[in-house]
C-alpha positions in Angstrom: 24.2 19.6 73.8 25.8 23.0 73.6 26.1 25.2 70.5 29.8 24.7 70.0 29.4 20.9 69.8 26.5 21.3 67.4 28.5 23.7 65.2 31.5 21.4 65.0 29.3 18.5 64.1 27.5 20.5 61.4 30.9 21.6 59.9 32.0 17.9 59.7 28.7 16.8 58.1 28.9 19.7 55.6 32.5 18.6 54.6 31.3 15.1 54.0 28.4 16.4 52.0 30.7 18.6 49.9 33.0 15.7 49.3 30.1 13.4 48.2 28.7 16.1 45.8 32.1 16.8 44.4 32.9 13.1 43.9 29.5 12.5 42.2 30.1 15.4 39.8 33.6 14.1 39.0 32.3 10.6 38.3 29.4 11.9 36.2 31.8 14.1 34.2 34.1 11.2 33.5 31.2 9.0 32.4 29.9 11.7 30.1 33.4 12.2 28.5 33.7 8.4 28.0 30.3 8.1 26.5 30.9 11.1 24.2 34.3 9.8 23.2 33.0 6.3 22.3 30.9 7.7 19.4 28.7 4.7 18.9 25.4 5.4 17.2 22.6 3.0 17.2 20.1 3.2 14.4 16.8 1.4 14.4 16.5 -0.7 11.3 13.1 -2.3 11.8 11.1 -0.3 9.2 11.5 0.4 5.5 11.5 4.1 6.0 14.9 3.9 7.8 16.4 1.6 5.2 15.6 3.7 2.1 17.1 7.0 1.1 13.8 8.7 0.5 15.1 11.9 -1.3 17.2 9.9 -3.8 14.3 7.6 -4.6 12.0 10.5 -5.2 14.6 12.3 -7.4 15.0 9.1 -9.4 11.3 8.8 -10.0 10.7 12.4 -10.9 13.8 12.7 -13.1 13.2 9.5 -15.1 9.6 10.4 -15.6 10.5 13.8 -17.0 13.1 12.1 -19.3 10.6 9.5 -20.5 8.1 12.2 -21.3 10.7 13.8 -23.6 11.2 16.9 -21.5 14.1 16.4 -19.1 13.9 18.7 -16.1 17.0 20.8 -15.8 16.8 20.8 -12.0 16.8 17.0 -11.8 18.9 15.9 -14.8 22.6 16.6 -15.3 23.3 19.0 -18.1 25.6 16.6 -20.0 22.9 13.9 -19.9 20.3 16.5 -21.0 22.4 17.4 -24.0 22.6 13.7 -25.0 18.9 13.3 -24.5 18.2 16.4 -26.7 20.1 14.7 -29.5 18.8 11.2 -29.0 15.5 11.2 -27.0 14.6 8.3 -24.8 10.9 8.3 -24.7 8.4 5.8 -23.5 4.7 6.0 -22.7 4.7 4.9 -19.0 1.6 3.2 -17.9 2.6 2.4 -14.3 5.7 2.4 -12.1 5.8 -1.1 -10.6 8.8 -0.8 -8.3 11.4 1.8 -7.2 14.2 1.1 -4.8 17.4 2.7 -3.8 19.9 -0.1 -4.3 23.2 1.6 -3.4 24.3 5.0 -2.5 23.4 7.3 -5.4 21.8 4.4 -7.4 18.2 3.4 -7.9 16.5 0.5 -9.7 13.1 1.1 -11.3 10.7 -1.3 -12.9 7.9 0.1 -15.0 5.3 -0.9 -17.4 5.5 1.0 -20.6 3.9 0.4 -24.0 2.7 -3.1 -22.9 6.2 -4.3 -21.8 8.1 -4.3 -18.5 11.2 -2.3 -18.5 14.0 -2.3 -15.9 16.1 0.8 -15.4 19.2 1.4 -13.2 19.6 5.1 -12.5 22.8 6.7 -11.2 22.6 10.0 -9.4 25.3 12.6 -8.6 25.0 14.5 -5.3 26.2 18.0 -4.8 25.1 20.7 -2.2 24.9 23.2 -5.0 22.1 21.3 -6.8 18.6 22.6 -6.1 17.5 19.2 -4.8 20.9 17.8 -3.8 20.8 15.1 -6.5 20.7 15.0 -10.2 20.3 12.1 -12.6 23.6 11.3 -14.3 23.2 8.0 -16.0 20.4 5.7 -17.3 21.1 2.0 -17.9 18.3 -0.2 -19.2 18.3 -3.7 -17.7 17.4 -6.1 -20.4 15.6 -9.4 -20.0 17.3 -12.5 -21.2 14.7 -14.1 -23.5 16.4 -17.5 -23.4 15.7 -17.8 -19.7 12.0 -17.0 -20.2 
């Protein structure tokens, strides 16, 4: 085999190699664009930590405990609610928080034992980036127990 045949053969093989590499890059680029454009996000929902909004639950707990102590925290309680609570305090001697759950976006349900009774509270939060902790307590609704059903 002489050098000119070897050189011609090498050039042909190099062309095929360049075509294969270029084709592979084009196909990969198209696939990446299609995957990026599809915008499907898969979220693992097997554990409680992924189902709960942890920050809102913690803000609910801290804010209502400060309200029930009679000293609403200005960083956690909306100023309008704080003004209402200054006029009409909502105080309870909390013995134990039995349950706290984020039920909807910006809402929590809390069950607590206070003064020998069980109390249910539905707490509504407002979110804003300007708040120090992103959420503030805006509304407190006490959930009453129907004594006829007991």
